[in-house]
C-alpha positions, 0 to 999 in steps of 0.5 A, a space after each residue: 309874712 306871707 298869707 300862706 303861713 299866717 294860720 299854720 296849725 303848727 304856729 300855735 307851738 310858738 306860744 311857749 316863747 312868751 314864757 321866756 319873753 314875758 314869764 310873769 304875765 304869760 304864766 298868769 294867763 295860763 293859770 287864769 285860762 286853766 281856772 276859767 275853763 275848769 269845772 265849777 258852777 258850769 261843767 267843763 263840757 259847757 265851758 268848752 261849748 261856750 269857748 267854741 261859740 266865742 272862738 267862732 265870733 272872734 274868728 280864732 282858728 287856733 281856739 276853734 281847733 283847741 276847744 272843739 277837741 276839748 269839747 269832744 274830750 269832755 263828751 260833747 256830741 257833734 250836734 252840741 258843737 254844731 248848736 254852739 256854732 249856731 248860737 254864735 252865728 245868731 249872735 254875730 248876725 244879730 249884732 250886725 242887724 242891731 248895729 244897723 239902727 246906727 246906720 238908720 240914725 246916721 241916714 236920717 240925720 244927714 242932709 
């Protein structure tokens, strides 16, 4: 597989193949996904904004695309989407900093 084809937008269309390869598990996931993202105690808009933030921390381009469109459909503004991305950015950077204490400990323990 060459890198040019790794994240083609159209590749997401192949997800349906899993419904034939592993139907029970795939269908369980699809049902779970729909329930998890539907309005409950949190609105669908808030859940889509959370999904955008998570997608930016996991780095999934398909999820970024799908959930950004979902947030827009749920009436999120571009500013709200940007704010969700900034939350993800802060958490990802903060995680690197917080894990830095392990480097300090390793440094102090080494001879």
